[in-house]
C-alpha positions as CSV (number, residue, x, y, z in Angstrom):
1,X,-2.9,-12.7,-6.3
2,X,-2.8,-16.4,-5.3
3,X,-5.2,-18.9,-3.5
4,X,-4.4,-19.7,0.1
5,X,-6.4,-21.9,2.3
6,X,-9.4,-21.8,-0.1
7,X,-9.2,-17.8,0.0
8,X,-7.8,-15.4,-2.4
9,X,-4.9,-13.3,-0.9
10,X,-3.3,-10.3,-2.3
11,X,0.3,-10.6,-2.1
12,X,2.2,-7.2,-2.1
13,X,5.7,-7.0,-4.0
14,X,5.6,-3.3,-4.5
15,X,5.8,-3.9,-8.2
16,X,2.6,-5.6,-9.5
17,X,-0.5,-4.5,-7.6
18,X,-3.6,-4.4,-9.9
19,X,-6.7,-2.5,-9.7
20,X,-8.8,-5.8,-9.5
21,X,-6.7,-6.6,-6.4
22,X,-7.4,-3.1,-4.9
23,X,-11.3,-3.6,-5.4
24,X,-10.8,-7.0,-3.8
25,X,-9.2,-5.7,-0.7
26,X,-11.2,-2.4,-0.5
27,X,-14.7,-4.0,-1.0
28,X,-14.6,-7.5,-0.7
29,X,-11.9,-7.8,2.4
30,X,-9.4,-9.9,0.6
31,X,-6.7,-10.9,2.9
32,X,-3.2,-9.2,2.4
33,X,0.3,-10.4,3.0
34,X,3.9,-9.2,2.0
35,X,6.0,-11.1,-0.3
36,X,9.2,-12.4,1.0
37,X,11.0,-10.5,-1.7
38,X,9.4,-7.3,-0.6
39,X,10.6,-7.9,2.9
40,X,14.0,-8.5,1.8
41,X,13.9,-5.3,-0.6
42,X,12.6,-3.1,2.2
43,X,15.3,-4.4,4.8
44,X,18.1,-3.7,2.3
45,X,16.8,-0.5,1.5
46,X,16.6,0.5,5.3
47,X,20.4,-0.5,5.6
48,X,21.2,2.3,3.0
49,X,19.1,4.6,5.3
50,X,20.9,3.7,8.5
51,X,24.2,3.9,6.6
52,X,23.2,7.7,5.8
53,X,22.2,8.3,9.4
54,X,25.6,6.9,10.6
55,X,27.4,9.1,8.3
56,X,25.3,12.1,9.5
57,X,24.5,12.8,5.9
58,X,22.0,15.8,5.2
59,X,19.0,14.1,4.1
60,X,15.5,15.7,3.5
61,X,12.9,14.6,6.1
62,X,15.5,12.1,7.7
63,X,18.2,14.4,9.2
64,X,16.5,17.6,8.3
65,X,13.0,19.2,8.8
66,X,10.5,19.4,5.8
67,X,9.5,22.2,3.5
68,X,10.6,25.6,4.6
69,X,12.5,23.9,7.6
70,X,14.7,21.8,5.4
71,X,17.6,23.9,6.5
72,X,17.1,22.9,10.1
73,X,18.6,19.5,11.5
74,X,16.6,17.2,13.4
75,X,18.0,17.3,16.9
76,X,17.3,14.8,19.7
77,X,14.6,12.3,19.9
78,X,13.5,11.2,16.4
79,X,10.4,9.8,17.9
80,X,9.4,13.3,18.8
81,X,10.0,14.6,15.5
82,X,8.1,12.0,13.9
83,X,5.2,12.4,16.1
84,X,5.4,16.3,15.4
85,X,5.5,15.7,11.6
86,X,2.4,13.6,11.6
87,X,0.4,15.7,13.8
88,X,1.5,18.9,12.2
89,X,-0.1,17.9,8.9
90,X,-3.4,16.9,10.3
91,X,-5.1,19.7,8.6
92,X,-7.7,17.7,6.7
93,X,-11.3,19.1,6.5
94,X,-14.8,18.0,5.6
95,X,-16.6,14.5,5.8
96,X,-14.8,11.5,6.2
97,X,-14.1,9.3,3.1
98,X,-16.0,6.0,2.7
99,X,-14.4,2.8,4.2
100,X,-13.5,1.4,0.8
101,X,-11.6,4.2,0.1
102,X,-9.7,4.1,3.3
103,X,-9.0,0.3,2.8
104,X,-7.6,1.1,-0.6
105,X,-5.3,3.8,0.7
106,X,-4.1,1.7,3.2
107,X,-3.4,-1.1,0.4
108,X,-1.7,1.5,-1.9
109,X,0.4,2.9,1.1
110,X,1.5,-0.6,2.2
111,X,2.4,-1.5,-1.4
112,X,4.5,1.8,-1.7
113,X,6.4,0.9,1.5
114,X,6.9,-2.7,-0.1
115,X,8.5,-1.1,-3.1
116,X,11.5,-0.2,-1.0
117,X,12.2,3.2,-2.5
118,X,10.8,5.1,0.7
119,X,13.4,3.3,2.9
120,X,11.0,2.2,5.7
121,X,11.5,-0.9,7.9
122,X,9.5,-4.1,7.0
123,X,7.8,-3.7,10.4
124,X,5.9,-0.6,9.0
125,X,4.6,-2.3,6.1
126,X,3.6,-5.3,8.1
127,X,1.6,-2.9,10.5
128,X,-0.5,-1.6,7.6
129,X,-1.1,-5.3,6.4
130,X,-2.1,-6.4,9.9
131,X,-4.6,-3.5,10.2
132,X,-6.1,-4.3,6.7
133,X,-6.6,-7.9,7.7
134,X,-8.1,-7.0,11.1
135,X,-10.7,-4.6,9.4
136,X,-9.3,-1.4,10.6
137,X,-10.5,1.7,8.8
138,X,-9.3,4.9,10.2
139,X,-11.1,8.1,9.7
140,X,-9.6,10.2,6.8
141,X,-11.0,13.6,6.1
142,X,-11.6,14.1,2.3
143,X,-10.7,18.0,2.0
144,X,-7.5,19.7,2.4
145,X,-4.9,18.4,-0.1
146,X,-3.5,20.0,-3.2
147,X,-2.1,16.7,-4.5
148,X,1.5,17.3,-4.1
149,X,1.5,14.2,-1.9
150,X,-1.8,13.7,-0.2
151,X,-0.4,15.1,3.2
152,X,-3.6,15.8,5.1
153,X,-5.3,12.5,4.3
154,X,-2.2,10.6,4.9
155,X,-1.7,12.2,8.2
156,X,-5.2,11.3,9.3
157,X,-4.6,7.7,8.3
158,X,-1.1,7.4,9.8
159,X,-1.8,9.2,13.1
160,X,-4.4,6.5,13.8
161,X,-2.5,3.5,12.6
162,X,0.8,4.0,14.2
163,X,-0.6,4.9,17.6
164,X,1.7,3.0,20.1
165,X,4.2,2.0,17.2
166,X,7.5,3.7,17.4
167,X,8.8,5.0,14.1
168,X,12.2,5.1,13.0
169,X,14.0,8.1,11.3
170,X,12.4,9.0,8.1
171,X,9.3,7.0,8.5
172,X,6.9,9.5,9.2
173,X,7.8,11.3,6.0
174,X,7.4,7.8,4.4
175,X,3.9,7.8,5.6
176,X,2.9,11.3,4.5
177,X,4.8,11.9,1.3
178,X,2.9,10.0,-1.3
179,X,-0.4,10.0,-3.2
180,X,-1.8,6.9,-1.8
181,X,-5.2,8.5,-1.2
182,X,-5.5,10.2,-4.7
183,X,-4.5,6.8,-6.3
184,X,-6.9,4.9,-4.0
185,X,-9.9,7.2,-4.8
186,X,-9.1,7.5,-8.5
187,X,-8.7,3.5,-8.7
188,X,-12.3,2.9,-7.1
189,X,-13.8,5.6,-9.3
190,X,-12.2,4.1,-12.5
191,X,-13.6,0.5,-11.5
192,X,-17.2,2.1,-11.1
193,X,-16.8,3.9,-14.2
194,X,-16.3,0.7,-16.1
195,X,-19.4,-0.7,-14.6
196,X,-21.4,2.4,-15.4
197,X,-20.2,2.3,-19.1
198,X,-21.4,-1.2,-19.4
199,X,-24.9,-0.1,-17.8
200,X,-25.0,2.9,-20.3
201,X,-24.7,0.7,-23.1
202,X,-27.5,-1.6,-21.9
203,X,-29.7,1.4,-21.1
204,X,-28.8,2.9,-24.6
205,X,-29.8,-0.2,-26.2
206,X,-33.2,-0.2,-24.4
207,X,-33.6,3.3,-25.7
208,X,-33.3,2.2,-29.3
209,X,-36.0,-0.4,-28.9
210,X,-38.2,2.0,-27.2
211,X,-37.6,4.8,-29.8
212,X,-37.8,2.3,-32.7
213,X,-34.6,3.7,-34.4
214,X,-33.1,3.0,-37.8
215,X,-30.2,0.5,-36.7
216,X,-28.1,1.2,-39.5
217,X,-25.6,3.2,-37.5
218,X,-24.7,-0.2,-35.9
219,X,-23.4,-1.8,-39.0
220,X,-20.0,-3.5,-38.7
221,X,-18.6,-1.3,-41.4
222,X,-18.9,1.7,-39.0
223,X,-16.1,0.1,-37.0
224,X,-14.1,-0.8,-40.0
225,X,-14.3,2.8,-41.2
226,X,-13.5,4.4,-37.9
227,X,-11.3,1.7,-36.3
228,X,-11.0,2.9,-32.7
229,X,-11.1,-0.1,-30.1
230,X,-13.7,1.7,-28.1
231,X,-16.1,2.2,-31.0
232,X,-15.7,-1.2,-32.0
233,X,-16.3,-2.5,-28.7
234,X,-19.3,-0.5,-28.1
235,X,-20.8,-1.5,-31.7
236,X,-20.3,-5.2,-30.8
237,X,-22.1,-4.8,-27.5
238,X,-25.1,-3.0,-28.9
239,X,-25.5,-5.6,-31.7
240,X,-25.3,-8.3,-29.1
241,X,-27.6,-6.6,-26.9
242,X,-30.1,-6.3,-29.8
243,X,-29.7,-9.6,-31.1
244,X,-33.1,-11.0,-32.0
245,X,-34.7,-7.6,-32.1
246,X,-37.4,-6.9,-34.4
247,X,-35.7,-3.3,-35.1
248,X,-33.6,-5.3,-37.6
249,X,-36.9,-6.1,-39.6
250,X,-38.7,-4.2,-42.0
251,X,-38.6,-0.4,-42.8
252,X,-37.3,1.9,-40.0
253,X,-39.6,4.5,-38.4
254,X,-37.3,7.3,-39.6
255,X,-34.5,7.5,-42.0
256,X,-32.1,9.3,-39.5
257,X,-32.8,9.6,-35.9
258,X,-31.5,12.3,-33.4
259,X,-27.7,12.3,-32.9
260,X,-28.2,11.2,-29.2
261,X,-29.2,7.8,-30.7
262,X,-27.0,7.7,-33.8
263,X,-23.7,8.7,-32.3
264,X,-23.9,6.3,-29.3
265,X,-21.0,4.1,-30.5
266,X,-18.9,7.2,-30.9
267,X,-19.6,8.9,-27.6
268,X,-19.5,5.5,-25.6
269,X,-16.6,4.4,-27.6
270,X,-14.7,7.6,-26.7
271,X,-15.3,7.2,-23.2
272,X,-13.9,3.7,-23.2
273,X,-10.8,4.9,-25.0
274,X,-10.3,7.5,-22.3
275,X,-10.7,4.9,-19.5
276,X,-8.3,2.3,-21.2
277,X,-5.7,5.3,-21.2
278,X,-6.5,6.3,-17.5
279,X,-6.4,2.6,-16.5
280,X,-2.7,2.5,-17.9
281,X,-1.7,5.5,-15.9
282,X,-3.1,4.1,-12.8
283,X,-1.4,0.7,-13.4
284,X,1.8,2.7,-13.2
285,X,0.7,4.7,-10.0
286,X,-0.3,1.8,-8.2
287,X,3.3,0.7,-8.2
288,X,5.4,3.6,-8.6
289,X,7.5,5.6,-6.1
290,X,5.3,8.7,-5.2
291,X,7.5,10.3,-2.7
292,X,10.8,12.3,-1.8
293,X,13.6,11.3,-1.0
294,X,14.2,8.1,-3.2
295,X,16.4,5.3,-1.9
296,X,18.4,3.9,-5.1
297,X,19.1,0.7,-3.6
298,X,21.4,-0.9,-6.2
299,X,23.8,2.1,-5.8
300,X,23.3,2.6,-2.0
301,X,22.3,6.3,-2.6
302,X,19.4,8.5,-1.4
303,X,18.4,11.3,-3.9
304,X,16.0,14.1,-3.6
305,X,13.1,13.9,-6.1
306,X,9.7,15.2,-6.9
307,X,8.0,12.0,-7.4
308,X,4.9,13.1,-5.5
309,X,3.8,15.2,-8.5
310,X,1.2,12.8,-10.2
311,X,0.5,15.1,-13.0
312,X,-0.2,12.0,-15.4
313,X,-2.9,10.7,-13.0
314,X,-4.5,14.3,-12.5
315,X,-4.5,14.8,-16.2
316,X,-6.1,11.4,-16.9
317,X,-8.9,11.8,-14.4
318,X,-9.6,15.3,-16.0
319,X,-9.8,13.4,-19.5
320,X,-12.2,10.9,-18.1
321,X,-14.7,13.4,-16.7
322,X,-14.5,15.4,-20.1
323,X,-15.1,12.1,-21.8
324,X,-18.1,10.9,-19.6
325,X,-19.9,14.4,-19.7
326,X,-21.3,13.8,-23.3
327,X,-22.1,10.2,-22.4
328,X,-24.4,11.3,-19.5
329,X,-25.7,14.2,-21.5
330,X,-26.8,12.3,-24.4
331,X,-28.5,9.5,-22.1
332,X,-30.7,12.4,-20.6
333,X,-31.4,13.7,-24.0
334,X,-32.5,10.3,-25.2
335,X,-34.9,10.1,-22.3
336,X,-36.4,13.4,-22.9
337,X,-36.9,12.6,-26.6
338,X,-38.9,9.4,-25.4
339,X,-41.0,11.6,-23.1
340,X,-42.1,13.8,-25.9
341,X,-44.8,12.8,-28.2
342,X,-43.7,14.7,-31.3
343,X,-40.3,12.8,-31.1
344,X,-41.4,9.3,-30.0
345,X,-44.7,8.9,-31.6
346,X,-46.0,7.8,-28.2
347,X,-48.5,9.2,-25.7
348,X,-47.0,12.5,-24.0
349,X,-45.1,11.8,-20.9
350,X,-45.5,8.2,-21.7
351,X,-48.8,7.9,-20.2
352,X,-50.8,4.7,-20.5
353,X,-52.7,6.2,-23.3
354,X,-53.0,9.4,-25.3
355,X,-54.9,12.4,-23.9
356,X,-54.3,11.9,-20.1
357,X,-54.3,15.0,-18.2
358,X,-52.0,13.5,-15.5
359,X,-48.3,13.9,-15.8
360,X,-47.4,10.1,-15.9
361,X,-43.6,10.1,-16.1
362,X,-43.2,13.7,-17.6
363,X,-41.4,15.1,-14.5
364,X,-38.6,12.6,-14.7
365,X,-37.4,14.6,-17.6
366,X,-36.4,17.6,-15.0
367,X,-34.8,15.1,-12.8
368,X,-32.7,13.6,-15.3
369,X,-31.8,17.2,-16.7
370,X,-30.7,18.1,-13.1
371,X,-28.5,15.0,-12.9
372,X,-26.9,15.5,-16.3
373,X,-26.5,19.3,-15.7
374,X,-24.6,18.7,-12.3
375,X,-22.6,15.9,-13.8
376,X,-21.3,18.2,-16.7
377,X,-20.4,21.0,-14.1
378,X,-17.9,18.4,-12.5
379,X,-16.1,17.8,-15.8
380,X,-14.2,21.0,-15.5
381,X,-10.4,20.2,-15.6
382,X,-8.5,20.9,-12.3
383,X,-5.1,19.6,-13.0
384,X,-3.7,22.9,-14.2
385,X,-4.9,24.7,-11.1
386,X,-2.2,26.6,-9.3
387,X,-1.6,27.6,-5.8
388,X,0.0,30.5,-4.2
389,X,3.8,30.5,-4.6
390,X,4.0,31.9,-0.9
391,X,3.6,28.5,0.7
392,X,6.7,27.3,2.5
393,X,8.8,30.4,1.2
394,X,7.8,29.6,-2.4
395,X,9.0,26.0,-2.5
396,X,5.5,24.5,-3.0
397,X,4.4,26.5,-6.0
398,X,2.7,23.7,-8.0
399,X,-0.3,21.7,-7.6
400,X,-1.9,18.5,-9.5
401,X,-5.1,18.8,-7.5
402,X,-5.3,14.9,-7.9
403,X,-7.5,14.3,-4.9
404,X,-10.3,16.9,-6.3
405,X,-9.9,15.2,-9.7
406,X,-10.4,11.8,-8.2
407,X,-13.3,13.1,-6.0
408,X,-15.1,14.6,-8.9
409,X,-14.9,11.5,-10.9
410,X,-16.4,9.5,-8.1
411,X,-19.1,12.0,-7.7
412,X,-19.7,12.2,-11.6
413,X,-20.1,8.5,-11.9
414,X,-22.6,8.4,-9.1
415,X,-24.6,11.1,-10.8
416,X,-24.5,9.2,-14.0
417,X,-25.7,6.0,-12.4
418,X,-28.7,8.1,-11.2
419,X,-29.3,9.4,-14.6
420,X,-29.1,6.0,-16.0
421,X,-31.6,4.6,-13.5
422,X,-34.1,7.4,-14.8
423,X,-33.2,6.5,-18.4
424,X,-34.0,2.8,-17.9
425,X,-37.3,3.7,-16.0
426,X,-38.3,5.9,-19.1
427,X,-37.1,3.3,-21.8
428,X,-39.0,0.4,-19.9
429,X,-42.1,2.5,-20.1
430,X,-41.7,3.5,-23.6
431,X,-40.9,-0.1,-24.6
432,X,-44.2,-1.3,-23.0
433,X,-46.1,1.4,-24.9
434,X,-44.2,0.6,-28.3
435,X,-45.1,-3.2,-28.0
436,X,-42.2,-4.1,-30.5
437,X,-42.6,-7.7,-31.9
438,X,-39.5,-8.8,-30.2
439,X,-36.8,-7.4,-28.0
440,X,-33.3,-8.3,-28.2
441,X,-31.7,-10.8,-26.0
442,X,-29.9,-8.3,-23.9
443,X,-32.7,-5.5,-24.0
444,X,-35.3,-8.2,-23.1
445,X,-33.2,-9.0,-19.9
446,X,-32.7,-5.4,-19.1
447,X,-36.5,-4.8,-19.4
448,X,-37.2,-7.5,-17.1
449,X,-34.6,-6.4,-14.6
450,X,-36.2,-3.0,-14.5
451,X,-39.7,-4.5,-14.3
452,X,-38.5,-6.6,-11.2
453,X,-38.1,-3.2,-9.5
454,X,-40.1,-0.6,-10.9
455,X,-43.7,-1.4,-12.1
456,X,-45.3,0.1,-15.2
457,X,-46.9,3.5,-14.5
458,X,-50.6,2.9,-15.5
459,X,-53.2,5.7,-15.6
460,X,-53.9,6.9,-12.2
461,X,-50.6,6.0,-10.9
462,X,-48.0,8.4,-9.7
463,X,-44.5,8.5,-10.8
464,X,-42.1,6.0,-9.3
465,X,-40.9,7.6,-6.0
466,X,-37.9,5.7,-5.2
467,X,-35.5,4.5,-8.0
468,X,-32.7,3.6,-5.5
469,X,-33.1,-0.1,-6.3
470,X,-32.4,0.6,-9.8
471,X,-29.4,2.8,-9.0
472,X,-28.1,0.0,-6.9
473,X,-28.5,-2.3,-9.8
474,X,-26.8,-0.3,-12.2
475,X,-23.9,0.3,-9.7
476,X,-23.7,-3.5,-9.0
477,X,-22.5,-4.5,-12.5
478,X,-25.3,-7.0,-12.8
479,X,-27.0,-5.2,-15.6
480,X,-24.2,-5.0,-17.9
């Protein structure tokens, strides 16, 4: 990115788009422009395509049909063929994608064209960039793609954007045959997951105060003995959050606390390790060719490829959900432990004083169990799913299910944010009842944030009816 007229402009080269830039364009509406080098590359790449057309080469999707119709030549008007190709793939189903996902998809698609490998004209990429800068957000239906290029989603997007724009030979396929939708959805979900993991650390630290744990498991020696970067980062964050806490003083309440408290560095660290790996995969997919065919510019060739198979991204998304599941489950378990007097040593249900017949916060236990249970069900891997080999005469016999993998991560992160909001509500109540001599620097701030949105539940009060403000706080990143 570079500063321009006081604003931050994302400049597309086709080679170095970052997740941070995707978020800025998708959610903060940063302006976009194409680098001069990208315009030159696209122009040169298009000359290779035009030369193939002049020679009447047989090139998939350029001079031939696609799928089972690859053996049929394109006859007559290319504009008619392009229109039929786009409209013929508009088979999406279900609800429309959120606006930020649509904008991120448009950005990834424009960057893919800027790469030059699809062989599209610069004018097509400029059309996408102009639409982004004008605030366009066409409707994209979220269901109907198996991940071997996001054909249905891309058809929805392209059909709207190119209305009134005459596509040249091969450009309809360039718009369709890529994984811009999956990549965009995955990127935004990963950005949200990083925010969630920071919030989970904060909520977990407040749990430690509320439960009055033995903090020995946070010793620096733990990271030295188990030298995963994720473990070390989590240990450092938890110690910083608890700096100045009276937890570090005197004899602990228990020699060894339940595993959902004690293994927090290992669980949260594992999720951070998985996220780091997935972000590395995403960094490649944001700039890699994802289609078929491929223009090899330096050699003036067009070759058939299978770059629409984004198995690395789909598998990384599966890994993320698997790593996130125990994090959410343990957060729920800590909340449940705090609600139960035999574990916490506090009044049952965290009522204001012992012996209350009213439920206080007890029923939040069922709520957090439901959220964690649903989140766990989304962790099932999908990247090994196979479709029927009969589609397109047996050609399309593989599927990454990348759109599903990304959508499930997004949904799981949303459930996780809600579970953390419940966890924070319970931890703040337990901390008020525990009355520690001193909270840590970070846990004190977290407690104040919760209390600024959710009041203490006193005797006679009902359970907080709306935790959405706290969910919004978790998702904002301001808590972490």
